[in-house]
C-alpha atoms as an extended CHARMM CRD file, in Angstrom:
* protein
*
       252  EXT
         1         1  MET       CA            -38.0820000000       63.4350000000      122.9550000000  PROA      1               0.0000000000
         2         2  SER       CA            -40.6560000000       61.8760000000      125.1840000000  PROA      2               0.0000000000
         3         3  THR       CA            -39.7990000000       59.9880000000      128.3490000000  PROA      3               0.0000000000
         4         4  LEU       CA            -40.8560000000       56.6980000000      126.7810000000  PROA      4               0.0000000000
         5         5  LYS       CA            -38.6360000000       57.2130000000      123.7570000000  PROA      5               0.0000000000
         6         6  LYS       CA            -35.6660000000       58.0460000000      126.0430000000  PROA      6               0.0000000000
         7         7  ILE       CA            -36.3020000000       54.7940000000      127.9840000000  PROA      7               0.0000000000
         8         8  ILE       CA            -36.1440000000       52.8260000000      124.7240000000  PROA      8               0.0000000000
         9         9  VAL       CA            -33.3100000000       54.6120000000      122.8220000000  PROA      9               0.0000000000
        10        10  LEU       CA            -30.7880000000       55.0010000000      125.5990000000  PROA      10              0.0000000000
        11        11  PRO       CA            -30.4170000000       51.2480000000      126.4100000000  PROA      11              0.0000000000
        12        12  ILE       CA            -30.1690000000       50.4600000000      122.6640000000  PROA      12              0.0000000000
        13        13  LEU       CA            -27.4250000000       53.1010000000      122.2660000000  PROA      13              0.0000000000
        14        14  PHE       CA            -25.5600000000       51.6210000000      125.2190000000  PROA      14              0.0000000000
        15        15  LEU       CA            -25.7430000000       48.1840000000      123.8310000000  PROA      15              0.0000000000
        16        16  PHE       CA            -24.4140000000       49.3400000000      120.4610000000  PROA      16              0.0000000000
        17        17  LEU       CA            -21.4800000000       51.2320000000      121.8990000000  PROA      17              0.0000000000
        18        18  ASN       CA            -20.6800000000       48.3050000000      124.1960000000  PROA      18              0.0000000000
        19        19  SER       CA            -20.7630000000       45.8230000000      121.3210000000  PROA      19              0.0000000000
        20        20  CYS       CA            -18.3260000000       48.0350000000      119.2310000000  PROA      20              0.0000000000
        21        21  ALA       CA            -15.9310000000       48.2030000000      122.1700000000  PROA      21              0.0000000000
        22        22  ASP       CA            -16.1800000000       44.4550000000      122.6590000000  PROA      22              0.0000000000
        23        23  TYR       CA            -15.4950000000       43.8620000000      119.0150000000  PROA      23              0.0000000000
        24        24  LYS       CA            -12.3810000000       45.9930000000      119.0660000000  PROA      24              0.0000000000
        25        25  VAL       CA            -11.1280000000       44.1120000000      122.1420000000  PROA      25              0.0000000000
        26        26  LYS       CA            -11.7690000000       40.7450000000      120.4760000000  PROA      26              0.0000000000
        27        27  GLN       CA            -10.0800000000       41.9530000000      117.2730000000  PROA      27              0.0000000000
        28        28  LYS       CA             -7.0290000000       43.0960000000      119.1620000000  PROA      28              0.0000000000
        29        29  SER       CA             -6.9430000000       39.7910000000      121.2180000000  PROA      29              0.0000000000
        30        30  SER       CA             -7.2540000000       37.8230000000      117.9640000000  PROA      30              0.0000000000
        31        31  LEU       CA             -4.1610000000       39.5570000000      116.4910000000  PROA      31              0.0000000000
        32        32  GLU       CA             -2.1680000000       39.0420000000      119.6650000000  PROA      32              0.0000000000
        33        33  ASP       CA             -3.1090000000       35.3490000000      119.7880000000  PROA      33              0.0000000000
        34        34  LYS       CA             -2.0940000000       34.6500000000      116.1450000000  PROA      34              0.0000000000
        35        35  LYS       CA              0.5990000000       32.0890000000      115.7250000000  PROA      35              0.0000000000
        36        36  TYR       CA              3.3120000000       33.5470000000      113.4670000000  PROA      36              0.0000000000
        37        37  TYR       CA              4.9460000000       31.2820000000      110.9320000000  PROA      37              0.0000000000
        38        38  SER       CA              8.4930000000       30.0750000000      111.5500000000  PROA      38              0.0000000000
        39        39  SER       CA             10.5240000000       27.5920000000      109.5560000000  PROA      39              0.0000000000
        40        40  SER       CA             13.9800000000       26.2930000000      108.7050000000  PROA      40              0.0000000000
        41        41  GLY       CA             15.1450000000       24.5670000000      105.6300000000  PROA      41              0.0000000000
        42        42  PHE       CA             16.8660000000       24.9490000000      102.2320000000  PROA      42              0.0000000000
        43        43  ALA       CA             16.2280000000       27.8400000000       99.9360000000  PROA      43              0.0000000000
        44        44  LEU       CA             15.8390000000       27.5120000000       96.1280000000  PROA      44              0.0000000000
        45        45  ILE       CA             18.0800000000       30.2040000000       94.6930000000  PROA      45              0.0000000000
        46        46  TYR       CA             16.2130000000       31.5100000000       91.6380000000  PROA      46              0.0000000000
        47        47  ASP       CA             17.5110000000       30.7660000000       88.0800000000  PROA      47              0.0000000000
        48        48  GLU       CA             15.7440000000       31.3850000000       84.8610000000  PROA      48              0.0000000000
        49        49  LYS       CA             16.0830000000       27.7160000000       83.9930000000  PROA      49              0.0000000000
        50        50  TYR       CA             13.7340000000       26.7250000000       86.7480000000  PROA      50              0.0000000000
        51        51  TYR       CA             10.9600000000       28.7960000000       85.0820000000  PROA      51              0.0000000000
        52        52  GLU       CA             11.8680000000       27.4580000000       81.6170000000  PROA      52              0.0000000000
        53        53  ASP       CA             11.7950000000       23.8770000000       82.9270000000  PROA      53              0.0000000000
        54        54  LYS       CA              8.4530000000       24.5120000000       84.6550000000  PROA      54              0.0000000000
        55        55  VAL       CA              9.8620000000       23.7180000000       88.0890000000  PROA      55              0.0000000000
        56        56  ILE       CA              8.3480000000       27.0290000000       89.1050000000  PROA      56              0.0000000000
        57        57  ASN       CA              5.6580000000       29.1250000000       87.3350000000  PROA      57              0.0000000000
        58        58  LYS       CA              6.6330000000       32.6520000000       88.2290000000  PROA      58              0.0000000000
        59        59  LYS       CA              9.6770000000       34.8150000000       87.3650000000  PROA      59              0.0000000000
        60        60  LEU       CA             11.8880000000       36.9350000000       89.5970000000  PROA      60              0.0000000000
        61        61  ASP       CA             14.3860000000       39.6770000000       88.9680000000  PROA      61              0.0000000000
        62        62  ASN       CA             17.6510000000       38.2030000000       90.2050000000  PROA      62              0.0000000000
        63        63  ASN       CA             19.2240000000       41.6150000000       90.8720000000  PROA      63              0.0000000000
        64        64  LYS       CA             16.6680000000       42.5060000000       93.5180000000  PROA      64              0.0000000000
        65        65  LEU       CA             16.1750000000       41.2730000000       97.0830000000  PROA      65              0.0000000000
        66        66  LEU       CA             12.9560000000       39.2510000000       96.3810000000  PROA      66              0.0000000000
        67        67  VAL       CA             11.2750000000       36.3190000000       98.0430000000  PROA      67              0.0000000000
        68        68  MET       CA              8.5410000000       33.8960000000       96.9730000000  PROA      68              0.0000000000
        69        69  HSD       CA              6.7230000000       31.4260000000       99.2940000000  PROA      69              0.0000000000
        70        70  ASN       CA              4.0730000000       28.7520000000       98.7810000000  PROA      70              0.0000000000
        71        71  PHE       CA              2.2040000000       29.4040000000      102.0470000000  PROA      71              0.0000000000
        72        72  LEU       CA              2.7080000000       33.0680000000      103.1230000000  PROA      72              0.0000000000
        73        73  LYS       CA              0.6750000000       35.6420000000      101.3110000000  PROA      73              0.0000000000
        74        74  ARG       CA              1.9970000000       38.5120000000       99.1980000000  PROA      74              0.0000000000
        75        75  ASN       CA              3.3800000000       41.4630000000      101.3200000000  PROA      75              0.0000000000
        76        76  THR       CA              3.7060000000       39.3270000000      104.4930000000  PROA      76              0.0000000000
        77        77  PRO       CA              6.6810000000       40.8020000000      106.4340000000  PROA      77              0.0000000000
        78        78  ILE       CA              9.3990000000       38.2620000000      107.2060000000  PROA      78              0.0000000000
        79        79  LYS       CA             12.9450000000       37.9210000000      108.4430000000  PROA      79              0.0000000000
        80        80  ILE       CA             15.3230000000       35.5790000000      106.5150000000  PROA      80              0.0000000000
        81        81  ILE       CA             18.3910000000       34.3870000000      108.5020000000  PROA      81              0.0000000000
        82        82  ASN       CA             21.6070000000       32.6890000000      107.5840000000  PROA      82              0.0000000000
        83        83  PRO       CA             22.3790000000       30.8720000000      110.7550000000  PROA      83              0.0000000000
        84        84  ASP       CA             26.0420000000       30.1940000000      109.7800000000  PROA      84              0.0000000000
        85        85  ASN       CA             26.9180000000       33.8750000000      110.0600000000  PROA      85              0.0000000000
        86        86  SER       CA             23.8470000000       35.4360000000      111.7810000000  PROA      86              0.0000000000
        87        87  LYS       CA             23.2200000000       37.7620000000      108.8520000000  PROA      87              0.0000000000
        88        88  PHE       CA             19.5380000000       38.4910000000      108.1980000000  PROA      88              0.0000000000
        89        89  ILE       CA             17.2430000000       40.4840000000      105.9520000000  PROA      89              0.0000000000
        90        90  GLU       CA             13.8640000000       41.8650000000      106.8390000000  PROA      90              0.0000000000
        91        91  THR       CA             11.6710000000       42.0830000000      103.7870000000  PROA      91              0.0000000000
        92        92  LYS       CA              8.1800000000       41.1120000000      102.4800000000  PROA      92              0.0000000000
        93        93  ILE       CA              6.8690000000       38.2650000000      100.3800000000  PROA      93              0.0000000000
        94        94  TYR       CA              7.0000000000       39.3800000000       96.7910000000  PROA      94              0.0000000000
        95        95  LYS       CA              4.7700000000       36.6890000000       95.3350000000  PROA      95              0.0000000000
        96        96  LYS       CA              3.0910000000       33.4920000000       96.3700000000  PROA      96              0.0000000000
        97        97  THR       CA              3.8460000000       30.4020000000       94.2430000000  PROA      97              0.0000000000
        98        98  ASN       CA              4.2770000000       26.6370000000       94.2560000000  PROA      98              0.0000000000
        99        99  TYR       CA              7.6750000000       24.9040000000       94.1580000000  PROA      99              0.0000000000
       100       100  PRO       CA              9.1570000000       21.4420000000       95.1730000000  PROA      100             0.0000000000
       101       101  ASN       CA              8.4240000000       20.5430000000       98.8530000000  PROA      101             0.0000000000
       102       102  ILE       CA             12.1400000000       19.9410000000       99.5110000000  PROA      102             0.0000000000
       103       103  PHE       CA             12.6440000000       23.7990000000       99.6110000000  PROA      103             0.0000000000
       104       104  ASN       CA             10.9710000000       26.1480000000      102.0440000000  PROA      104             0.0000000000
       105       105  VAL       CA             11.4340000000       29.3930000000      100.1970000000  PROA      105             0.0000000000
       106       106  ILE       CA             12.5420000000       30.8570000000       96.7760000000  PROA      106             0.0000000000
       107       107  ILE       CA             15.0420000000       33.7210000000       96.9690000000  PROA      107             0.0000000000
       108       108  THR       CA             16.8840000000       35.7600000000       94.4250000000  PROA      108             0.0000000000
       109       109  ASP       CA             20.6660000000       35.4740000000       93.6810000000  PROA      109             0.0000000000
       110       110  ALA       CA             21.0690000000       38.9960000000       95.0920000000  PROA      110             0.0000000000
       111       111  LEU       CA             19.5310000000       37.9810000000       98.3260000000  PROA      111             0.0000000000
       112       112  ALA       CA             21.6150000000       34.8430000000       98.6410000000  PROA      112             0.0000000000
       113       113  THR       CA             24.7170000000       36.9180000000       98.0110000000  PROA      113             0.0000000000
       114       114  THR       CA             23.7220000000       39.4760000000      100.6600000000  PROA      114             0.0000000000
       115       115  LEU       CA             23.2270000000       36.7300000000      103.2260000000  PROA      115             0.0000000000
       116       116  GLU       CA             26.5210000000       35.0820000000      102.1100000000  PROA      116             0.0000000000
       117       117  LEU       CA             24.7710000000       31.6650000000      101.7620000000  PROA      117             0.0000000000
       118       118  ASP       CA             26.6690000000       28.4530000000      101.1110000000  PROA      118             0.0000000000
       119       119  ARG       CA             25.5260000000       27.6890000000       97.5780000000  PROA      119             0.0000000000
       120       120  GLU       CA             25.8360000000       23.9290000000       98.1290000000  PROA      120             0.0000000000
       121       121  ASN       CA             23.9620000000       24.0690000000      101.3180000000  PROA      121             0.0000000000
       122       122  PRO       CA             21.6780000000       27.0580000000      101.1730000000  PROA      122             0.0000000000
       123       123  PHE       CA             20.2110000000       26.6120000000      104.6340000000  PROA      123             0.0000000000
       124       124  VAL       CA             17.9830000000       29.4790000000      105.9710000000  PROA      124             0.0000000000
       125       125  GLU       CA             15.5270000000       30.2320000000      108.7190000000  PROA      125             0.0000000000
       126       126  ILE       CA             12.3390000000       32.2520000000      108.0960000000  PROA      126             0.0000000000
       127       127  ILE       CA             10.2400000000       34.1000000000      110.7170000000  PROA      127             0.0000000000
       128       128  GLU       CA              7.0540000000       35.9820000000      110.0150000000  PROA      128             0.0000000000
       129       129  ILE       CA              7.0880000000       39.4650000000      111.6130000000  PROA      129             0.0000000000
       130       130  LYS       CA              4.0940000000       41.0480000000      113.3640000000  PROA      130             0.0000000000
       131       131  LYS       CA              2.3560000000       43.2330000000      110.7540000000  PROA      131             0.0000000000
       132       132  ASN       CA              2.1380000000       46.2010000000      113.1960000000  PROA      132             0.0000000000
       133       133  LYS       CA              5.9600000000       46.3010000000      113.5250000000  PROA      133             0.0000000000
       134       134  LYS       CA              7.4350000000       49.0570000000      111.3170000000  PROA      134             0.0000000000
       135       135  PHE       CA             10.5280000000       48.1420000000      109.4390000000  PROA      135             0.0000000000
       136       136  ILE       CA             12.3740000000       48.5900000000      106.0970000000  PROA      136             0.0000000000
       137       137  ALA       CA             14.2160000000       45.9310000000      104.1410000000  PROA      137             0.0000000000
       138       138  LYS       CA             17.5900000000       45.5920000000      105.7290000000  PROA      138             0.0000000000
       139       139  GLU       CA             20.3420000000       43.2000000000      106.7120000000  PROA      139             0.0000000000
       140       140  GLY       CA             21.6730000000       42.4810000000      110.0820000000  PROA      140             0.0000000000
       141       141  ASN       CA             24.0290000000       40.4880000000      112.1790000000  PROA      141             0.0000000000
       142       142  THR       CA             21.9390000000       39.3130000000      115.1670000000  PROA      142             0.0000000000
       143       143  PHE       CA             18.9780000000       36.9850000000      115.5290000000  PROA      143             0.0000000000
       144       144  GLU       CA             16.9490000000       35.2210000000      118.2900000000  PROA      144             0.0000000000
       145       145  GLU       CA             18.2600000000       31.7450000000      119.2740000000  PROA      145             0.0000000000
       146       146  GLU       CA             14.9210000000       30.2800000000      119.9570000000  PROA      146             0.0000000000
       147       147  LYS       CA             11.7170000000       30.3340000000      117.8930000000  PROA      147             0.0000000000
       148       148  LYS       CA              8.3580000000       28.6290000000      118.0490000000  PROA      148             0.0000000000
       149       149  VAL       CA              7.4950000000       26.4390000000      115.0370000000  PROA      149             0.0000000000
       150       150  ALA       CA              4.3740000000       24.7350000000      113.9390000000  PROA      150             0.0000000000
       151       151  GLY       CA              4.7120000000       21.0560000000      112.9980000000  PROA      151             0.0000000000
       152       152  LYS       CA              2.6820000000       17.8230000000      112.3710000000  PROA      152             0.0000000000
       153       153  ALA       CA              2.7410000000       16.7320000000      115.9750000000  PROA      153             0.0000000000
       154       154  PRO       CA              0.1370000000       15.7130000000      118.5750000000  PROA      154             0.0000000000
       155       155  VAL       CA              0.9500000000       18.7770000000      120.6090000000  PROA      155             0.0000000000
       156       156  ASP       CA             -0.3970000000       22.2590000000      120.0060000000  PROA      156             0.0000000000
       157       157  GLU       CA              2.8690000000       24.0770000000      119.9950000000  PROA      157             0.0000000000
       158       158  ILE       CA              6.4550000000       22.9820000000      119.4430000000  PROA      158             0.0000000000
       159       159  LYS       CA              9.4980000000       24.9070000000      120.7260000000  PROA      159             0.0000000000
       160       160  MET       CA             12.4400000000       24.5420000000      118.3760000000  PROA      160             0.0000000000
       161       161  ASP       CA             15.5230000000       23.1600000000      120.2640000000  PROA      161             0.0000000000
       162       162  ASN       CA             18.7520000000       24.8500000000      119.5830000000  PROA      162             0.0000000000
       163       163  LEU       CA             20.4830000000       22.0710000000      117.7650000000  PROA      163             0.0000000000
       164       164  SER       CA             23.5150000000       24.1620000000      116.8350000000  PROA      164             0.0000000000
       165       165  GLU       CA             25.0000000000       24.8140000000      120.2920000000  PROA      165             0.0000000000
       166       166  GLU       CA             28.6930000000       24.3420000000      120.1590000000  PROA      166             0.0000000000
       167       167  SER       CA             31.5430000000       24.3270000000      122.5320000000  PROA      167             0.0000000000
       168       168  SER       CA             34.5300000000       26.5420000000      121.6970000000  PROA      168             0.0000000000
       169       169  SER       CA             36.5180000000       23.5570000000      120.5240000000  PROA      169             0.0000000000
       170       170  SER       CA             33.8860000000       22.5200000000      118.0060000000  PROA      170             0.0000000000
       171       171  LYS       CA             33.7180000000       26.0200000000      116.5360000000  PROA      171             0.0000000000
       172       172  ILE       CA             37.3140000000       25.6200000000      115.3820000000  PROA      172             0.0000000000
       173       173  LYS       CA             36.3140000000       22.5270000000      113.3790000000  PROA      173             0.0000000000
       174       174  LYS       CA             33.7930000000       24.3200000000      111.1040000000  PROA      174             0.0000000000
       175       175  LYS       CA             33.2600000000       21.4980000000      108.6990000000  PROA      175             0.0000000000
       176       176  GLU       CA             32.1040000000       19.0800000000      111.4770000000  PROA      176             0.0000000000
       177       177  LYS       CA             29.2420000000       21.3290000000      112.5260000000  PROA      177             0.0000000000
       178       178  ASN       CA             27.6200000000       21.4940000000      109.0370000000  PROA      178             0.0000000000
       179       179  HSD       CA             25.4210000000       18.4540000000      109.5780000000  PROA      179             0.0000000000
       180       180  PHE       CA             21.6160000000       18.4440000000      109.0940000000  PROA      180             0.0000000000
       181       181  ILE       CA             18.8190000000       16.4150000000      110.4670000000  PROA      181             0.0000000000
       182       182  LEU       CA             15.3470000000       15.8920000000      108.9930000000  PROA      182             0.0000000000
       183       183  VAL       CA             12.6560000000       16.1260000000      111.6270000000  PROA      183             0.0000000000
       184       184  ILE       CA              9.5700000000       13.9390000000      110.7800000000  PROA      184             0.0000000000
       185       185  SER       CA              7.5540000000       14.8020000000      113.8320000000  PROA      185             0.0000000000
       186       186  ASP       CA              7.3000000000       15.3040000000      117.5900000000  PROA      186             0.0000000000
       187       187  PHE       CA              5.1880000000       12.9650000000      119.7250000000  PROA      187             0.0000000000
       188       188  TYR       CA              3.6940000000       13.0400000000      123.1530000000  PROA      188             0.0000000000
       189       189  TYR       CA              4.2520000000        9.3350000000      123.7110000000  PROA      189             0.0000000000
       190       190  ILE       CA              7.4630000000        7.4030000000      122.9880000000  PROA      190             0.0000000000
       191       191  ASP       CA              5.5450000000        4.3080000000      121.9740000000  PROA      191             0.0000000000
       192       192  THR       CA              3.9140000000        6.1970000000      119.1480000000  PROA      192             0.0000000000
       193       193  ALA       CA              7.2810000000        7.6210000000      117.9780000000  PROA      193             0.0000000000
       194       194  ASN       CA              8.8550000000        4.1250000000      118.1650000000  PROA      194             0.0000000000
       195       195  LYS       CA              6.0030000000        2.4460000000      116.1750000000  PROA      195             0.0000000000
       196       196  LEU       CA              6.2500000000        4.9710000000      113.3670000000  PROA      196             0.0000000000
       197       197  MET       CA             10.1170000000        4.6340000000      113.3250000000  PROA      197             0.0000000000
       198       198  LYS       CA              9.7930000000        0.8500000000      112.8630000000  PROA      198             0.0000000000
       199       199  ASP       CA              7.1580000000        1.2800000000      110.0670000000  PROA      199             0.0000000000
       200       200  LEU       CA              9.3790000000        3.7020000000      108.2310000000  PROA      200             0.0000000000
       201       201  LYS       CA             12.4020000000        1.5070000000      108.4840000000  PROA      201             0.0000000000
       202       202  VAL       CA             10.4650000000       -1.1970000000      106.6410000000  PROA      202             0.0000000000
       203       203  LYS       CA              9.0020000000        1.1020000000      104.0150000000  PROA      203             0.0000000000
       204       204  THR       CA             12.0700000000        3.1930000000      103.2440000000  PROA      204             0.0000000000
       205       205  LYS       CA             14.9570000000        0.9790000000      104.3060000000  PROA      205             0.0000000000
       206       206  LEU       CA             16.3570000000        3.8510000000      106.3310000000  PROA      206             0.0000000000
       207       207  THR       CA             19.0560000000        2.9900000000      108.8210000000  PROA      207             0.0000000000
       208       208  ASN       CA             19.7620000000        6.3850000000      110.2250000000  PROA      208             0.0000000000
       209       209  ILE       CA             16.3340000000        7.0560000000      111.8070000000  PROA      209             0.0000000000
       210       210  TYR       CA             16.0300000000        7.6660000000      115.5830000000  PROA      210             0.0000000000
       211       211  VAL       CA             13.9050000000        8.8310000000      118.4260000000  PROA      211             0.0000000000
       212       212  LYS       CA             15.2390000000       11.4350000000      120.7840000000  PROA      212             0.0000000000
       213       213  LYS       CA             13.7280000000       12.4500000000      124.1340000000  PROA      213             0.0000000000
       214       214  ILE       CA             13.2840000000       16.2720000000      124.2370000000  PROA      214             0.0000000000
       215       215  ASN       CA             11.5350000000       16.3180000000      127.5890000000  PROA      215             0.0000000000
       216       216  ASN       CA              9.0440000000       14.0900000000      129.5400000000  PROA      216             0.0000000000
       217       217  ASN       CA              6.1390000000       14.9820000000      127.0670000000  PROA      217             0.0000000000
       218       218  LYS       CA              7.9850000000       15.2420000000      123.8190000000  PROA      218             0.0000000000
       219       219  TYR       CA              9.7950000000       12.6140000000      121.7150000000  PROA      219             0.0000000000
       220       220  ARG       CA             11.3550000000       13.6390000000      118.3800000000  PROA      220             0.0000000000
       221       221  LEU       CA             11.5260000000       11.3050000000      115.4020000000  PROA      221             0.0000000000
       222       222  PHE       CA             14.1970000000       12.2620000000      113.0270000000  PROA      222             0.0000000000
       223       223  VAL       CA             16.5440000000       11.0780000000      110.2750000000  PROA      223             0.0000000000
       224       224  GLY       CA             20.2200000000       11.9660000000      110.0210000000  PROA      224             0.0000000000
       225       225  PRO       CA             22.6160000000       13.4130000000      110.3750000000  PROA      225             0.0000000000
       226       226  PHE       CA             23.4370000000       14.3640000000      106.7250000000  PROA      226             0.0000000000
       227       227  LYS       CA             26.5950000000       15.9820000000      105.6960000000  PROA      227             0.0000000000
       228       228  ASN       CA             25.0720000000       18.2420000000      103.0160000000  PROA      228             0.0000000000
       229       229  PHE       CA             21.8800000000       19.1230000000      101.0790000000  PROA      229             0.0000000000
       230       230  ASN       CA             22.4310000000       16.5820000000       98.3720000000  PROA      230             0.0000000000
       231       231  ALA       CA             22.8330000000       13.7000000000      100.8760000000  PROA      231             0.0000000000
       232       232  LEU       CA             19.5320000000       14.6970000000      102.4830000000  PROA      232             0.0000000000
       233       233  LYS       CA             17.6170000000       15.2560000000       99.2770000000  PROA      233             0.0000000000
       234       234  THR       CA             16.8340000000       11.5710000000       98.3740000000  PROA      234             0.0000000000
       235       235  THR       CA             15.5300000000       10.7890000000      101.9330000000  PROA      235             0.0000000000
       236       236  TYR       CA             13.4270000000       13.9430000000      101.9070000000  PROA      236             0.0000000000
       237       237  ILE       CA             11.7070000000       12.9500000000       98.6160000000  PROA      237             0.0000000000
       238       238  SER       CA             11.1820000000        9.4280000000       99.7900000000  PROA      238             0.0000000000
       239       239  LEU       CA              9.4140000000       10.5950000000      103.0160000000  PROA      239             0.0000000000
       240       240  ASN       CA              7.5220000000       13.2630000000      100.9940000000  PROA      240             0.0000000000
       241       241  ASN       CA              6.1510000000       10.5420000000       98.7500000000  PROA      241             0.0000000000
       242       242  LEU       CA              4.7570000000        8.7510000000      101.7450000000  PROA      242             0.0000000000
       243       243  GLY       CA              2.6780000000       11.8270000000      102.7090000000  PROA      243             0.0000000000
       244       244  PHE       CA              5.0780000000       13.6700000000      105.0610000000  PROA      244             0.0000000000
       245       245  GLU       CA              4.7840000000       17.1870000000      103.6110000000  PROA      245             0.0000000000
       246       246  SER       CA              5.7790000000       19.5470000000      106.4250000000  PROA      246             0.0000000000
       247       247  LEU       CA              9.3180000000       18.2830000000      107.2020000000  PROA      247             0.0000000000
       248       248  ASN       CA             11.7080000000       20.6300000000      108.9600000000  PROA      248             0.0000000000
       249       249  VAL       CA             15.4960000000       20.5550000000      108.3750000000  PROA      249             0.0000000000
       250       250  TYR       CA             17.5960000000       21.6270000000      111.4300000000  PROA      250             0.0000000000
       251       251  LYS       CA             21.3090000000       22.1370000000      111.7960000000  PROA      251             0.0000000000
       252       252  ASN       CA             22.7990000000       19.4800000000      114.1040000000  PROA      252             0.0000000000
């Protein structure tokens, strides 16, 4: 190879290798920066009648530990938690499908039984797991107390407050802890939260809607508490019809 060719080829080769390394670094950084899905709410426990009545358009085998979601893609690794007893299952999304917005996931009867869910209040928490984490479908008895959730709020990231902290005396009265609140949104300014609260009181006739200060830069607008899922359902549908689609349900 002539000297001139070496002068031309070597810089090009260096730039090519450098760009490949840079791409790998950016790709790795992109994976690390990804915000993983986390949500809490009520599960729809699968029944054949929901398919027959066209409430949902896909079937499940109720004897298997299967999950369907309307946002997460097929094979997305997740953890489903029953916060009442800390039992959890790590599995993958079986299918992606649509279902009523009042629910945040569809699960089989077998999965609900394994988690020992309250059938009248099938409240669960869902956390997306990093794809590079190796796991097999299993159940467990521990879970993280704090998770980061995405919401319709004027802040980039919302940290979910632990609304289920209890004193030892309140744990004895188990029935009193099973209250739920419906979070509409978090706001940076209290004036914005108060304005929306007043508007919603007029439009929905809600009387149990409040603004709570989380910290100096976060004010939470919520409705509740509700004693059970059925009590919450009408309010959820009412707000959903006004355009509030990503509503989170938390234990109070």
